[in-house]
KEKE-3310 file (N, C-alpha, C; in steps of 0.2 Angstrom, whole numbers, plus 5000, padded with zeros to 4 digits):
npx = (4734:4745:4748:4764:4770:4773:4787:4795:4809:4802:4806:4801:4787:4778:4782:4779:4764:4762:4768:4761:4748:4754:4756:4760:4763:4768:4780:4797:4805:4813:4827:4842:4850:4845:4844:4851:4857:4846:4832:4827:4826:4816:4811:4803:4789:4789:4787:4774:4765:4767:4763:4751:4746:4749:4740:4728:4726:4727:4738:4753:4768:4783:4796:4816:4826:4841:4853:4872:4874:4885:4891:4890:4875:4864:4856:4849:4837:4827:4819:4817:4807:4796:4790:4788:4778:4767:4763:4761:4766:4769:4777:4796:4812:4827:4845:4854:4854:4852:4841:4834:4834:4829:4818:4811:4813:4804:4793:4785:4774:4779:4781:4795:4807:4820:4835:4849:4860:4870:4872:4863:4860:4854:4843:4843:4845:4837:4827:4829:4830:4818:4812:4815:4805:4806:4795:4802:4811:4824:4834:4850:4858:4867:4867:4859:4845:4839:4842:4839:4824:4826:4827:4815:4807:4811:4808:4801:4795:4792:4798:4805:4812:4826:4822:4827:4837:4851:4865:4873:4890:4900:4904:4910:4913:4922:4923:4927:4925:4928:4940:4949:4945:4949:4963:4967:4968:4953:4943:4924:4908:4899:4884:4885:4892:4883:4869:4876:4875:4885:4896:4909:4920:4930:4935:4946:4951:4942:4934:4921:4910:4906:4893:4895:4895:4894:4885:4879:4883:4894:4906:4900:4898:4893:4887:4895:4882:4864:4852:4840:4826:4815:4808:4812:4803:4796:4803:4802:4786:4783:4788:4781:4787:4787:4789:4792:4805:4809:4823:4829:4837:4849:4842:4830:4815:4806:4810:4809:4795:4791:4798:4792:4780:4779:4785:4772:4762:4767:4767:4752:4748:4756:4744:4733:4737:4750:4752:4749:4761:4772:4771:4770:4785:4797:4792:4792:4804:4813:4807:4811:4825:4823:4823:4835:4848:4863:4877:4872:4873:4860:4858:4855:4861:4864:4858:4858:4871:4879:4883:4897:4907)
npy = (5105:5096:5101:5105:5097:5110:5108:5111:5115:5118:5125:5129:5123:5133:5139:5131:5133:5145:5143:5135:5143:5154:5148:5130:5113:5103:5099:5093:5088:5085:5077:5079:5069:5059:5067:5077:5093:5102:5116:5115:5110:5095:5084:5069:5069:5084:5082:5073:5083:5090:5086:5082:5096:5098:5087:5090:5102:5094:5091:5086:5077:5074:5065:5066:5055:5055:5053:5050:5036:5027:5013:5016:5018:5014:5003:5011:5017:5006:5007:5020:5022:5015:5023:5030:5026:5026:5038:5041:5048:5055:5052:5043:5052:5045:5042:5029:5012:5007:5010:5008:4993:4994:5000:4988:4979:4986:4982:4994:5000:5015:5024:5026:5038:5039:5052:5055:5063:5069:5057:5054:5054:5046:5042:5025:5023:5030:5019:5007:5010:5012:5000:4994:5000:5014:5028:5041:5050:5061:5072:5074:5091:5095:5092:5096:5105:5099:5082:5083:5083:5074:5061:5060:5058:5043:5039:5030:5032:5045:5062:5075:5091:5101:5118:5129:5137:5134:5125:5110:5107:5101:5089:5082:5072:5074:5089:5099:5114:5115:5110:5118:5129:5124:5121:5133:5139:5146:5137:5133:5133:5122:5121:5135:5139:5136:5141:5156:5158:5164:5159:5156:5153:5161:5167:5174:5175:5169:5177:5173:5166:5156:5146:5142:5126:5119:5104:5086:5079:5082:5094:5108:5113:5126:5130:5145:5153:5155:5145:5147:5147:5152:5159:5154:5143:5134:5123:5112:5112:5108:5096:5090:5086:5084:5087:5100:5109:5118:5124:5131:5131:5141:5152:5165:5165:5174:5176:5163:5163:5173:5167:5153:5159:5168:5156:5147:5155:5156:5143:5143:5150:5144:5134:5140:5145:5146:5158:5167:5164:5169:5183:5185:5182:5186:5201:5190:5187:5198:5200:5191:5194:5207:5203:5194:5190:5199:5190:5180:5180:5175:5161:5150:5140:5120:5120:5127:5126:5138:5136:5136:5127)
npz = (5351:5361:5376:5382:5397:5411:5421:5437:5450:5464:5481:5491:5504:5502:5491:5482:5483:5474:5464:5459:5458:5447:5437:5435:5431:5435:5448:5454:5470:5483:5492:5498:5500:5493:5483:5466:5467:5469:5473:5484:5502:5506:5513:5519:5528:5523:5510:5509:5513:5502:5491:5494:5494:5479:5473:5476:5466:5455:5450:5446:5457:5458:5461:5467:5464:5462:5463:5464:5469:5483:5490:5504:5505:5496:5507:5512:5502:5496:5508:5508:5496:5499:5507:5498:5492:5499:5502:5492:5478:5461:5452:5451:5448:5443:5440:5443:5442:5453:5460:5449:5456:5469:5468:5464:5478:5487:5483:5474:5461:5459:5446:5434:5430:5417:5423:5418:5418:5410:5398:5394:5377:5364:5358:5360:5372:5378:5374:5380:5393:5393:5392:5405:5412:5412:5412:5407:5400:5405:5394:5387:5394:5383:5371:5355:5346:5335:5336:5348:5342:5334:5342:5351:5338:5339:5351:5363:5373:5386:5382:5392:5394:5395:5396:5403:5414:5425:5420:5426:5424:5428:5445:5460:5471:5482:5496:5488:5490:5504:5507:5502:5509:5522:5521:5518:5532:5536:5538:5532:5535:5528:5525:5523:5514:5502:5507:5503:5494:5482:5475:5467:5453:5444:5430:5420:5407:5400:5405:5414:5424:5436:5444:5461:5472:5489:5496:5502:5494:5485:5477:5467:5451:5438:5424:5414:5411:5409:5403:5390:5382:5379:5365:5356:5357:5346:5337:5348:5353:5341:5339:5348:5362:5378:5391:5399:5406:5421:5428:5444:5452:5464:5460:5467:5474:5469:5456:5449:5452:5441:5429:5428:5426:5412:5405:5404:5398:5388:5382:5381:5372:5361:5363:5355:5345:5332:5328:5337:5350:5341:5340:5354:5360:5358:5369:5382:5381:5384:5395:5402:5404:5411:5421:5424:5435:5434:5435:5429:5413:5396:5385:5373:5376:5374:5361:5349:5348:5353:5366:5375:5385)
capx = (4740:4743:4752:4768:4768:4777:4788:4797:4811:4801:4809:4798:4781:4773:4785:4777:4757:4762:4771:4755:4744:4757:4755:4765:4758:4771:4786:4802:4807:4819:4831:4850:4854:4843:4845:4854:4857:4839:4831:4823:4826:4810:4811:4796:4785:4786:4785:4768:4764:4765:4761:4743:4745:4750:4736:4724:4725:4728:4742:4761:4774:4790:4802:4823:4832:4845:4860:4875:4875:4890:4886:4885:4870:4861:4852:4841:4835:4822:4812:4815:4802:4791:4788:4784:4775:4761:4763:4759:4770:4769:4786:4805:4818:4832:4850:4856:4853:4851:4836:4825:4833:4828:4809:4808:4813:4803:4785:4783:4773:4778:4784:4801:4808:4825:4839:4858:4860:4876:4873:4855:4862:4852:4835:4843:4846:4832:4817:4833:4829:4811:4808:4816:4805:4807:4791:4801:4820:4830:4838:4857:4860:4873:4860:4856:4839:4842:4842:4831:4819:4829:4827:4808:4805:4814:4808:4795:4797:4789:4804:4808:4821:4829:4818:4825:4840:4859:4866:4880:4896:4905:4903:4913:4912:4925:4920:4932:4932:4928:4946:4952:4950:4954:4972:4969:4962:4946:4937:4918:4904:4896:4879:4885:4890:4879:4867:4877:4873:4886:4902:4911:4925:4933:4941:4949:4954:4936:4928:4915:4912:4906:4893:4898:4892:4897:4879:4882:4884:4900:4906:4896:4900:4889:4890:4890:4877:4856:4848:4833:4825:4808:4808:4814:4804:4793:4803:4797:4783:4781:4790:4777:4791:4783:4791:4799:4807:4810:4826:4827:4841:4852:4839:4826:4808:4802:4814:4805:4787:4792:4799:4788:4770:4780:4784:4764:4761:4770:4765:4746:4749:4757:4740:4728:4740:4756:4757:4750:4766:4773:4769:4773:4788:4799:4790:4793:4812:4812:4803:4815:4833:4827:4827:4840:4853:4870:4883:4871:4870:4856:4858:4852:4864:4866:4851:4860:4876:4878:4888:4905:4910)
capy = (5101:5093:5108:5100:5100:5114:5105:5117:5117:5122:5131:5125:5123:5138:5142:5125:5134:5153:5141:5134:5146:5154:5139:5124:5107:5098:5096:5091:5089:5077:5080:5077:5061:5055:5069:5081:5099:5105:5117:5116:5102:5091:5079:5065:5075:5089:5079:5070:5088:5095:5079:5083:5100:5099:5082:5091:5104:5090:5094:5081:5078:5068:5066:5067:5048:5053:5056:5043:5030:5022:5010:5015:5023:5009:5001:5017:5018:5004:5012:5025:5019:5012:5030:5036:5020:5028:5045:5042:5052:5051:5046:5046:5054:5040:5040:5025:5006:5003:5014:5003:4986:4998:5000:4980:4978:4990:4981:5000:5000:5020:5025:5028:5045:5043:5056:5051:5070:5071:5054:5053:5057:5046:5036:5018:5024:5030:5017:5005:5012:5013:4991:4991:5001:5022:5030:5046:5051:5070:5074:5080:5096:5097:5092:5101:5106:5093:5079:5082:5082:5064:5058:5063:5052:5039:5038:5025:5032:5051:5064:5078:5093:5106:5123:5138:5138:5132:5117:5110:5108:5096:5086:5080:5069:5080:5096:5106:5123:5113:5107:5124:5132:5118:5121:5142:5140:5147:5132:5134:5126:5119:5126:5144:5142:5134:5148:5162:5154:5169:5158:5159:5153:5167:5164:5177:5174:5171:5183:5169:5164:5150:5146:5133:5126:5110:5099:5080:5073:5087:5100:5108:5120:5127:5134:5154:5155:5152:5141:5153:5147:5155:5162:5148:5135:5131:5116:5108:5112:5105:5090:5086:5086:5083:5089:5107:5109:5125:5125:5137:5132:5149:5157:5167:5162:5178:5174:5155:5165:5175:5163:5151:5162:5169:5151:5147:5162:5152:5138:5144:5155:5142:5131:5144:5146:5146:5168:5172:5163:5173:5189:5188:5178:5192:5200:5188:5186:5206:5204:5189:5198:5213:5204:5191:5192:5203:5189:5174:5181:5169:5159:5146:5131:5115:5119:5130:5125:5141:5139:5133:5127)
capz = (5350:5368:5380:5384:5406:5412:5422:5441:5456:5470:5484:5496:5502:5502:5484:5480:5484:5475:5460:5458:5457:5442:5431:5437:5428:5439:5452:5457:5474:5486:5500:5497:5503:5487:5474:5464:5464:5471:5475:5490:5504:5507:5521:5523:5529:5517:5505:5511:5514:5495:5486:5496:5490:5473:5471:5477:5461:5449:5448:5448:5460:5455:5470:5464:5466:5456:5464:5461:5478:5485:5495:5509:5506:5495:5512:5512:5496:5495:5515:5505:5489:5502:5511:5495:5488:5504:5501:5483:5474:5455:5449:5454:5444:5444:5435:5445:5440:5461:5456:5448:5460:5477:5467:5465:5482:5489:5477:5472:5454:5455:5437:5435:5423:5416:5422:5418:5416:5400:5396:5390:5372:5359:5360:5360:5380:5382:5374:5385:5399:5396:5395:5414:5418:5412:5408:5401:5396:5405:5387:5392:5389:5377:5364:5350:5343:5330:5341:5352:5340:5332:5347:5352:5333:5340:5357:5365:5381:5386:5382:5396:5393:5401:5395:5405:5420:5426:5416:5428:5421:5430:5450:5462:5479:5486:5496:5482:5493:5513:5509:5501:5515:5525:5519:5521:5538:5534:5539:5532:5536:5520:5523:5526:5507:5502:5509:5503:5485:5478:5477:5458:5451:5442:5422:5420:5401:5395:5409:5415:5432:5437:5449:5466:5480:5489:5496:5502:5488:5484:5473:5460:5447:5435:5418:5417:5411:5411:5396:5391:5372:5377:5361:5352:5358:5338:5335:5355:5350:5331:5339:5354:5367:5384:5395:5395:5416:5422:5437:5448:5459:5465:5458:5472:5472:5464:5450:5449:5450:5435:5426:5427:5422:5406:5401:5404:5393:5379:5380:5381:5367:5357:5358:5352:5338:5335:5325:5346:5354:5336:5345:5361:5363:5361:5375:5385:5384:5388:5401:5408:5404:5414:5429:5424:5436:5429:5433:5425:5405:5397:5380:5371:5378:5365:5355:5342:5349:5359:5371:5375:5394)
cpx = (4741:4747:4759:4771:4773:4781:4795:4800:4808:4805:4807:4791:4775:4775:4780:4766:4756:4764:4766:4745:4748:4758:4761:4763:4765:4779:4793:4805:4811:4822:4836:4853:4852:4843:4849:4852:4849:4838:4829:4826:4819:4809:4806:4791:4781:4784:4779:4765:4761:4764:4750:4738:4745:4744:4730:4722:4727:4734:4749:4766:4779:4796:4809:4826:4838:4854:4864:4879:4881:4886:4885:4877:4863:4855:4847:4838:4828:4815:4814:4808:4797:4788:4784:4778:4767:4763:4758:4759:4769:4775:4791:4808:4826:4838:4853:4853:4852:4843:4829:4825:4829:4823:4807:4809:4809:4795:4784:4781:4772:4783:4789:4803:4818:4830:4847:4860:4867:4876:4868:4857:4859:4844:4837:4842:4841:4826:4823:4829:4820:4807:4810:4814:4802:4800:4793:4807:4819:4831:4844:4855:4862:4870:4859:4850:4838:4840:4841:4827:4818:4826:4819:4804:4804:4808:4802:4792:4794:4797:4804:4816:4819:4827:4821:4829:4850:4859:4874:4887:4900:4902:4907:4911:4915:4923:4929:4933:4930:4937:4952:4956:4951:4960:4972:4969:4958:4942:4930:4913:4899:4889:4878:4886:4885:4873:4867:4876:4877:4898:4906:4919:4926:4938:4942:4949:4950:4928:4923:4920:4905:4901:4896:4897:4893:4886:4883:4886:4889:4898:4902:4898:4897:4892:4890:4885:4871:4856:4841:4831:4816:4806:4810:4812:4797:4792:4800:4794:4779:4781:4786:4781:4786:4780:4792:4801:4811:4814:4826:4832:4846:4849:4834:4817:4805:4807:4809:4799:4787:4794:4791:4777:4772:4780:4775:4761:4762:4767:4754:4745:4748:4749:4736:4730:4748:4759:4756:4756:4772:4776:4772:4779:4794:4801:4794:4799:4812:4812:4809:4824:4829:4825:4832:4844:4859:4875:4879:4871:4864:4860:4856:4855:4864:4865:4854:4866:4881:4887:4895:4906:4917)
cpy = (5099:5099:5100:5098:5104:5112:5111:5114:5119:5122:5128:5125:5129:5143:5137:5132:5139:5151:5137:5136:5155:5150:5133:5119:5100:5100:5093:5093:5084:5082:5076:5073:5056:5058:5074:5087:5102:5111:5122:5109:5101:5085:5077:5068:5079:5088:5077:5081:5091:5088:5082:5092:5102:5090:5087:5099:5101:5091:5086:5083:5073:5072:5064:5060:5051:5055:5051:5044:5026:5017:5008:5019:5019:5006:5005:5017:5015:5005:5018:5025:5018:5019:5033:5034:5026:5035:5045:5048:5048:5049:5049:5045:5049:5045:5033:5018:5003:5005:5009:4994:4989:4994:4989:4974:4980:4985:4985:4996:5011:5021:5027:5035:5043:5049:5054:5057:5069:5064:5051:5059:5053:5040:5030:5016:5024:5023:5009:5003:5011:5003:4990:4995:5008:5023:5036:5050:5058:5069:5078:5084:5101:5093:5095:5101:5099:5084:5077:5081:5074:5058:5055:5059:5046:5035:5033:5026:5042:5054:5072:5085:5098:5113:5131:5134:5136:5125:5116:5104:5102:5094:5083:5078:5071:5085:5096:5110:5120:5112:5111:5128:5130:5119:5130:5143:5144:5143:5136:5132:5124:5122:5132:5144:5141:5138:5155:5162:5162:5166:5156:5156:5155:5165:5173:5181:5176:5179:5181:5168:5161:5149:5140:5134:5119:5104:5094:5073:5078:5092:5101:5113:5120:5131:5142:5156:5149:5150:5146:5151:5150:5159:5159:5140:5132:5126:5108:5108:5104:5096:5084:5082:5086:5084:5094:5109:5114:5126:5129:5138:5138:5152:5160:5166:5165:5176:5168:5159:5167:5171:5160:5154:5166:5163:5148:5152:5158:5148:5136:5148:5151:5137:5137:5144:5147:5155:5169:5169:5169:5179:5192:5187:5184:5196:5198:5187:5193:5205:5196:5192:5203:5212:5196:5193:5194:5197:5182:5175:5175:5169:5152:5138:5127:5117:5123:5129:5134:5142:5134:5133:5131)
cpz = (5360:5370:5382:5392:5407:5419:5432:5447:5460:5475:5494:5498:5501:5494:5481:5476:5478:5464:5455:5455:5449:5436:5430:5436:5434:5443:5455:5463:5478:5494:5495:5497:5498:5482:5475:5466:5464:5473:5480:5494:5507:5511:5519:5523:5527:5512:5503:5512:5508:5490:5490:5491:5481:5470:5471:5469:5455:5445:5448:5453:5458:5462:5466:5467:5463:5458:5462:5468:5476:5488:5500:5511:5502:5499:5513:5505:5494:5503:5512:5503:5497:5506:5504:5492:5493:5501:5494:5478:5465:5453:5452:5448:5444:5440:5436:5444:5448:5461:5456:5452:5466:5476:5469:5473:5488:5488:5478:5465:5451:5449:5439:5428:5423:5417:5423:5417:5409:5397:5393:5382:5365:5360:5359:5366:5381:5382:5379:5391:5400:5395:5401:5416:5418:5409:5403:5403:5398:5398:5392:5389:5383:5373:5359:5348:5339:5330:5344:5351:5336:5337:5349:5345:5335:5346:5359:5371:5381:5386:5386:5393:5396:5397:5398:5414:5420:5422:5421:5425:5422:5441:5452:5468:5484:5488:5494:5490:5501:5512:5509:5506:5521:5526:5519:5527:5539:5532:5538:5534:5528:5521:5521:5516:5503:5502:5504:5497:5482:5479:5469:5458:5448:5436:5420:5410:5398:5398:5411:5421:5434:5445:5455:5471:5481:5497:5498:5499:5484:5482:5467:5455:5439:5428:5423:5415:5409:5403:5398:5384:5375:5371:5355:5354:5354:5339:5342:5353:5347:5333:5345:5360:5375:5390:5396:5406:5415:5429:5439:5454:5459:5461:5465:5469:5467:5458:5445:5443:5442:5431:5421:5423:5415:5400:5399:5400:5385:5379:5378:5375:5360:5355:5356:5347:5335:5331:5332:5348:5346:5340:5351:5362:5365:5366:5377:5387:5386:5396:5406:5408:5408:5421:5433:5428:5433:5431:5429:5418:5406:5389:5380:5374:5372:5361:5350:5343:5351:5364:5372:5382:5394)
residu = (UNK:UNK:UNK:UNK:UNK:UNK:UNK:UNK:UNK:UNK:UNK:UNK:UNK:UNK:UNK:UNK:UNK:UNK:UNK:UNK:UNK:UNK:UNK:UNK:UNK:UNK:UNK:UNK:UNK:UNK:UNK:UNK:UNK:UNK:UNK:UNK:UNK:UNK:UNK:UNK:UNK:UNK:UNK:UNK:UNK:UNK:UNK:UNK:UNK:UNK:UNK:UNK:UNK:UNK:UNK:UNK:UNK:UNK:UNK:UNK:UNK:UNK:UNK:UNK:UNK:UNK:UNK:UNK:UNK:UNK:UNK:UNK:UNK:UNK:UNK:UNK:UNK:UNK:UNK:UNK:UNK:UNK:UNK:UNK:UNK:UNK:UNK:UNK:UNK:UNK:UNK:UNK:UNK:UNK:UNK:UNK:UNK:UNK:UNK:UNK:UNK:UNK:UNK:UNK:UNK:UNK:UNK:UNK:UNK:UNK:UNK:UNK:UNK:UNK:UNK:UNK:UNK:UNK:UNK:UNK:UNK:UNK:UNK:UNK:UNK:UNK:UNK:UNK:UNK:UNK:UNK:UNK:UNK:UNK:UNK:UNK:UNK:UNK:UNK:UNK:UNK:UNK:UNK:UNK:UNK:UNK:UNK:UNK:UNK:UNK:UNK:UNK:UNK:UNK:UNK:UNK:UNK:UNK:UNK:UNK:UNK:UNK:UNK:UNK:UNK:UNK:UNK:UNK:UNK:UNK:UNK:UNK:UNK:UNK:UNK:UNK:UNK:UNK:UNK:UNK:UNK:UNK:UNK:UNK:UNK:UNK:UNK:UNK:UNK:UNK:UNK:UNK:UNK:UNK:UNK:UNK:UNK:UNK:UNK:UNK:UNK:UNK:UNK:UNK:UNK:UNK:UNK:UNK:UNK:UNK:UNK:UNK:UNK:UNK:UNK:UNK:UNK:UNK:UNK:UNK:UNK:UNK:UNK:UNK:UNK:UNK:UNK:UNK:UNK:UNK:UNK:UNK:UNK:UNK:UNK:UNK:UNK:UNK:UNK:UNK:UNK:UNK:UNK:UNK:UNK:UNK:UNK:UNK:UNK:UNK:UNK:UNK:UNK:UNK:UNK:UNK:UNK:UNK:UNK:UNK:UNK:UNK:UNK:UNK:UNK:UNK:UNK:UNK:UNK:UNK:UNK:UNK:UNK:UNK:UNK:UNK:UNK:UNK:UNK:UNK:UNK:UNK:UNK:UNK:UNK:UNK:UNK:UNK:UNK:UNK:UNK:UNK:UNK:UNK:UNK:UNK:UNK:UNK:UNK:UNK:UNK:UNK:UNK:UNK:UNK:UNK:UNK:UNK:UNK)
# end
């Protein structure tokens, strides 16, 4: 079988080196003025170093340009893509059509991966963007397993899905936390709140805690649980999904390394035989459960209609 690509969001250059050893095939990096909810900040010089490191191992590097762009940011898009072209990155991840136009202005042929978050829900949209330059689509996290497989059967581009990590359920351009603290005369720097990684909205009725942080793109609130389907990958393998994404935002580097190594084992085992994967999948899930933060329970997201926001 053709193995799905194992894509991960790294925290730093040093983290990339370790993740390569752990078995990652591809990396999504960027900086917050262009990309959403990144695990680490990679300005252009860091992107250049990362590209050299990743390409030396025969792996891929993708750049996040999937922010929601307002007029004050569009002039920076084409010059940024021109620099990415010089670095020779492998793809740009986008959701805004402005990126298609900016890439044309930059006279670049960097491949495009379409990631429009919650609206990438059917194969018509996937193929629409395929005809406009996208070679891959990242599907919405709110799809069931049946819907994912159906889209793959009808897609004319590669298909990527999130198999592990947090799901963003709300974004606002407003600095909601910052406004609240200012109102309380308790002003705090956005960077401090983001670095702390311990801000939660507490829903007492459902006993849920929703991680929340702010950056240049505003306020982001995540679902209370982490997706984890390491023991439910058979249908994705059989459907020949092209890329499995592990999102490590708000997790530690050590956690990311462990999780990537476990998914590497799962992919390699299934490539040998379905029986080998069946033999180890429960053990791999147990290993992830052992390192999972207590405030972040695991579930299977919407794959089997388990998650309710």
